[in-house]
Every structure is written in C-alpha cells, then in structure tokens.
C-alpha positions as CSV (number, residue, x, y, z in Angstrom):
1,M,6.4,11.2,37.1
2,S,7.9,11.3,33.6
3,D,7.6,8.3,31.3
4,T,10.5,6.0,30.8
5,P,11.0,5.2,27.1
6,L,9.2,1.9,27.5
7,Q,6.5,2.9,29.9
8,P,3.9,4.1,27.3
9,M,4.3,0.8,25.4
10,S,3.9,-1.3,28.6
11,E,0.8,0.7,29.4
12,L,-0.7,0.1,25.9
13,L,0.0,-3.7,26.3
14,A,-1.7,-3.6,29.7
15,I,-4.7,-1.7,28.3
16,M,-5.1,-4.3,25.5
17,A,-4.9,-7.2,28.0
18,R,-7.6,-5.5,30.1
19,L,-9.9,-4.9,27.2
20,R,-9.6,-8.6,26.3
21,D,-10.2,-9.9,29.9
22,R,-12.9,-12.4,29.7
23,E,-14.6,-11.3,32.9
24,T,-14.0,-7.5,33.1
25,G,-13.1,-6.5,29.6
26,C,-15.0,-4.9,26.7
27,P,-17.5,-7.3,25.1
28,W,-16.7,-6.1,21.6
29,D,-12.9,-6.5,22.0
30,I,-13.4,-10.0,23.6
31,E,-15.5,-11.2,20.6
32,Q,-12.8,-10.3,18.0
33,D,-10.4,-12.7,16.4
34,F,-7.6,-12.4,13.8
35,S,-10.0,-12.5,10.9
36,T,-12.4,-9.8,12.2
37,I,-9.5,-7.5,13.1
38,A,-7.6,-7.8,9.9
39,P,-9.8,-5.4,7.9
40,Y,-9.2,-2.7,10.6
41,T,-5.5,-3.3,10.3
42,I,-5.6,-2.7,6.6
43,E,-7.8,0.4,7.1
44,E,-5.5,1.9,9.6
45,A,-2.5,1.4,7.3
46,Y,-4.3,3.3,4.6
47,E,-5.1,6.1,7.1
48,V,-1.4,6.4,7.9
49,A,-0.7,6.7,4.2
50,D,-3.5,9.3,3.8
51,A,-2.0,11.4,6.6
52,I,1.4,11.3,5.0
53,E,-0.1,12.2,1.6
54,R,-1.8,15.2,3.2
55,K,1.4,16.1,5.1
56,D,-0.6,16.3,8.3
57,M,1.9,15.4,11.0
58,V,-0.5,15.8,13.9
59,D,-2.9,13.3,12.2
60,L,0.0,11.1,11.3
61,Q,1.0,10.7,15.0
62,D,-2.6,9.7,15.8
63,E,-2.9,7.3,12.9
64,L,0.4,5.6,13.7
65,G,-1.0,5.1,17.2
66,D,-4.1,3.4,15.7
67,L,-1.9,1.2,13.6
68,L,0.3,0.3,16.5
69,L,-2.9,-0.7,18.4
70,Q,-3.6,-3.2,15.6
71,V,-0.2,-4.9,16.2
72,V,-0.9,-5.0,19.9
73,F,-4.4,-6.4,19.4
74,H,-3.1,-9.3,17.2
75,A,-0.2,-10.0,19.6
76,Q,-2.6,-10.2,22.5
77,M,-4.9,-12.6,20.8
78,A,-1.9,-14.7,19.8
79,K,-0.7,-14.7,23.4
80,E,-4.0,-15.9,24.6
81,A,-3.8,-18.7,22.1
82,G,-0.3,-19.7,23.2
83,L,1.2,-18.8,19.8
84,F,3.4,-15.8,20.5
85,D,3.3,-12.5,22.2
86,F,4.4,-8.9,21.5
87,E,7.9,-9.4,22.7
88,D,8.2,-12.3,20.2
89,V,7.0,-9.9,17.4
90,C,9.7,-7.4,18.4
91,R,12.4,-10.1,18.5
92,S,11.3,-11.3,15.1
93,I,11.6,-7.9,13.4
94,N,14.8,-7.0,15.3
95,D,16.4,-10.2,14.0
96,K,15.2,-9.6,10.5
97,M,16.4,-6.0,10.4
98,I,19.9,-7.0,11.6
99,R,20.0,-10.0,9.2
100,R,19.0,-7.9,6.2
101,H,21.4,-5.1,7.0
102,P,24.8,-6.8,7.2
103,H,26.5,-3.6,5.8
104,V,25.3,-1.8,9.0
105,F,25.4,-4.6,11.7
106,G,27.8,-7.1,10.2
107,G,30.9,-5.1,9.4
108,E,30.5,-5.1,5.6
109,G,31.2,-2.0,3.6
110,Q,28.6,0.6,2.9
111,R,26.3,0.1,-0.1
112,D,24.5,2.5,-2.4
113,T,20.7,2.3,-2.6
114,D,20.6,0.1,-5.7
115,A,23.1,-2.4,-4.2
116,Q,21.2,-2.5,-0.9
117,N,17.9,-3.1,-2.7
118,Q,19.5,-6.0,-4.6
119,A,21.0,-7.5,-1.4
120,W,17.7,-7.0,0.4
121,E,15.9,-9.1,-2.3
122,E,18.6,-11.7,-2.2
123,Q,18.2,-12.1,1.5
124,K,14.4,-12.3,1.3
125,A,14.8,-15.0,-1.4
126,L,17.1,-17.0,0.9
127,E,14.6,-16.6,3.8
128,R,11.7,-17.8,1.5
129,K,13.8,-20.8,0.5
130,Q,14.6,-21.7,4.1
131,K,10.9,-21.5,5.0
132,D,10.0,-23.8,2.1
133,K,6.3,-23.2,2.5
134,G,5.3,-23.6,-1.0
135,E,6.2,-24.8,-4.5
136,S,5.9,-21.5,-6.3
137,L,8.1,-18.4,-6.1
138,L,4.8,-16.4,-5.9
139,D,3.2,-18.4,-3.0
140,D,3.8,-15.9,-0.2
141,V,2.7,-12.7,-2.1
142,P,-0.3,-11.8,0.0
143,V,-3.6,-12.1,-1.8
144,A,-5.2,-9.4,0.4
145,L,-2.9,-6.7,-1.0
146,P,-4.6,-4.0,-3.1
147,A,-4.6,-5.2,-6.7
148,L,-2.1,-2.7,-8.1
149,K,0.4,-3.2,-5.2
150,R,0.1,-7.0,-5.6
151,A,0.6,-6.8,-9.3
152,Q,3.8,-4.9,-8.8
153,K,5.0,-7.4,-6.2
154,L,4.2,-10.4,-8.4
155,Q,6.2,-8.7,-11.2
156,K,9.1,-7.9,-9.0
157,R,9.2,-11.4,-7.6
158,A,9.2,-12.9,-11.1
159,A,12.0,-10.5,-12.1
160,T,14.3,-12.1,-9.5
161,V,14.6,-15.2,-11.7
162,G,14.9,-13.2,-15.0
163,F,11.3,-13.3,-16.1
164,D,11.1,-9.6,-17.0
165,W,11.4,-7.2,-19.9
166,P,14.8,-5.7,-20.2
167,D,13.8,-2.1,-20.2
168,A,10.9,0.4,-20.1
169,D,10.8,0.7,-23.9
170,R,9.8,-2.9,-24.3
171,V,7.1,-2.5,-21.7
172,L,5.8,0.6,-23.6
173,E,5.5,-1.7,-26.7
174,K,3.4,-4.1,-24.6
175,V,1.2,-1.2,-23.4
176,D,0.5,-0.3,-27.0
177,E,-0.2,-4.0,-27.8
178,E,-2.6,-4.3,-24.9
179,L,-4.4,-1.1,-25.8
180,G,-5.0,-2.5,-29.2
181,E,-6.5,-5.6,-27.7
182,V,-8.8,-3.4,-25.6
183,R,-9.9,-1.6,-28.8
184,D,-10.5,-4.9,-30.5
185,A,-12.6,-6.2,-27.7
186,I,-14.7,-3.0,-27.8
187,M,-15.1,-3.3,-31.5
188,H,-16.5,-6.8,-31.1
189,N,-18.8,-5.6,-28.2
190,D,-17.5,-8.5,-26.0
191,Q,-17.9,-7.5,-22.4
192,S,-16.0,-10.5,-21.0
193,A,-13.1,-9.8,-23.3
194,I,-13.2,-6.1,-22.5
195,D,-13.0,-6.9,-18.8
196,E,-10.0,-9.2,-19.4
197,E,-8.1,-6.9,-21.7
198,V,-8.6,-3.8,-19.5
199,G,-7.2,-5.9,-16.7
200,D,-4.2,-6.9,-18.8
201,L,-3.7,-3.2,-19.8
202,L,-3.7,-2.2,-16.1
203,F,-1.3,-5.0,-15.3
204,V,1.2,-4.0,-17.9
205,C,0.9,-0.3,-17.0
206,T,1.8,-1.4,-13.4
207,N,4.9,-3.1,-14.8
208,L,5.8,0.1,-16.6
209,G,5.6,1.9,-13.3
210,R,7.9,-0.7,-11.7
211,K,10.4,-0.3,-14.5
212,L,10.4,3.5,-14.0
213,K,10.7,3.1,-10.2
214,V,7.2,4.4,-9.6
215,D,5.2,3.1,-6.7
216,V,2.0,2.6,-8.6
217,E,-0.2,2.5,-5.5
218,A,1.1,5.8,-4.3
219,A,0.9,7.3,-7.9
220,T,-2.7,6.2,-8.2
221,R,-3.5,7.8,-4.8
222,S,-1.9,11.0,-6.0
223,A,-3.9,10.9,-9.2
224,N,-7.1,10.3,-7.3
225,A,-6.3,13.3,-5.1
226,K,-5.5,15.5,-8.1
227,F,-8.8,14.5,-9.7
228,E,-10.7,15.3,-6.5
229,R,-9.1,18.7,-6.2
230,R,-9.9,19.7,-9.8
231,F,-13.4,18.4,-9.7
232,R,-14.0,20.3,-6.4
233,H,-12.8,23.4,-8.2
234,I,-15.4,22.9,-10.9
235,E,-18.1,22.6,-8.2
236,T,-16.9,25.7,-6.3
237,R,-16.8,27.8,-9.5
238,L,-20.3,26.7,-10.5
239,D,-21.6,27.3,-7.0
240,A,-20.4,30.9,-7.2
241,Q,-22.7,31.2,-10.1
242,N,-25.6,29.6,-8.2
243,R,-25.3,26.6,-10.4
244,T,-24.5,22.9,-10.0
245,T,-22.7,20.3,-12.2
246,S,-26.1,19.1,-13.3
247,D,-26.7,22.5,-14.9
248,A,-23.4,22.7,-16.7
249,S,-22.4,21.3,-20.0
250,L,-19.4,19.0,-20.5
251,E,-17.7,21.8,-22.4
252,E,-18.1,24.2,-19.5
253,M,-16.9,21.7,-16.9
254,E,-13.8,20.9,-19.1
255,A,-13.0,24.6,-19.3
256,L,-13.1,24.8,-15.5
257,W,-11.0,21.7,-15.3
258,D,-8.4,23.3,-17.5
259,E,-8.6,26.4,-15.3
260,A,-7.9,24.3,-12.2
261,K,-4.9,22.8,-14.0
262,R,-3.5,26.3,-14.9
263,I,-4.0,27.4,-11.3
264,E,-2.1,24.4,-9.9
265,K,0.8,25.0,-12.3
266,Q,1.2,28.7,-11.3
267,P,4.3,29.3,-9.1
268,A,3.5,29.3,-5.4
C-alpha cells in the first residue's frame, strides 16, 4: 500500500513513542532528557550543513531525517511531561510563518528581498516585545550558538536600534585599529591581552562580514574546507615521492600549497 503524505510522519512519531515506552522501549532512549539530547540536535544540524556544503543530496536526505528525529524526540519528551506535543510544534511554526509573511498570506503587495528582510526583523522585534521575557534586547540570542554565528546575531540585533557602523568602510577602519591592538599586546608579551584583542579582532571581522552580507559561519566552513583540500594536496604530492610532511621544509610545503591554488583556479 502506498504511503499517504502524512503516513511516514505518523509512523516516525509512533516509533519514537515506542522507543520511549517505560516498559517495552529502549533503555538508552528512555534515560534521555532535553539536556542530554540537545548536543545531538546541534550535531545533526551541522551534519545537514556539511552535506549541503559537499553537495551530497543523498547524504542530505539522510541527515535531514536525522535532524527531524531530533525534533520528534524533543516533542515526545515534552508530551510525556504534559508541556506540548509534535502537533503543537507544527501549529506554532505554521502560525509564525503566516504571521511573518503578510505579503504572501495577508493580501499585501509583493516585496523585494531587502524589504522582506526588514519586515521580518520588525515582526520578530514585535514578537519579542510581546513575550517580554527579559530586560535586554539581547536576552534571547541563544548562548549555545557557535561563537561566530552568535556574534553576528548580537550585532544584527543591536543594529535594529541604530547601534551600528554606517558602512563597511568604517568597519574596515575598526579592523585596522583592532589589528594594531593585537600587535601592541604581542609587543608587551601580555597573553591575557593577546587573548582579549584577538577576540575583539574576530568580533569586528564578523561585523565586517555582516556589513558585506556574508554568513561568517558558512564562510569559515568554506575556508576550513579549502585549507583541508590544499593541505591534502601537499600530503598527496609528498606521498608520491615517498615522503611525509615531517620530511619537507616549510618552503617546499608552501610551494605545493601554491601549486594547489593554481590547480583550483584552472578552468574546469
């Protein structure tokens, strides 16, 4: 019998409920709580991003399933605690999507991307005000986010009330200033100051990325992948000579690094 559109989802919910059954379920699944599952949720989100970065659509399908399982797991634990269930989660996101897209669902005229982004942020600000959960504009920026991603979100949030540099040129001036402070800390051999100033430099570079519409987390992942590709090229070329990186000088490895760069820039 072919699946109806909702049948696989219903089956997944039933599987999760069975795994959490106190009498017949899986001991590991039964022992888990929100705190112990949260790291897996974060890990699965990164694995989705990795599959996208690698353009592996088969793997992406699998990783999206793993991420969906995390949502189902949390919803099942919440249901057992009498807090909410999976249907409540779906209703919540459905309502939010409709509320934040009045130009689609509310009869307003179409917007361009910039106008929609501004309206989106305005709606989020209104929702935060209605929740009234804290005294600071920054209260609900999740602490568990990766540092670069959280830095960009903090900066974006502050910008909504005008606390922001007017353009990328002003941020570049700040990059130069922070780089000078790093050099000064190094000159004084002050490790505590070095740590602080390098952090400040990374923070302002993140702000530069935001000003230039760069997702700094994705850009850093891309830079990591590029470094890995080029370093592997060094290892492969040395291996062909029955050598290792331990046998090679820095100059030799830099030459092979430049070779990898030239290869990457050649037309496909």
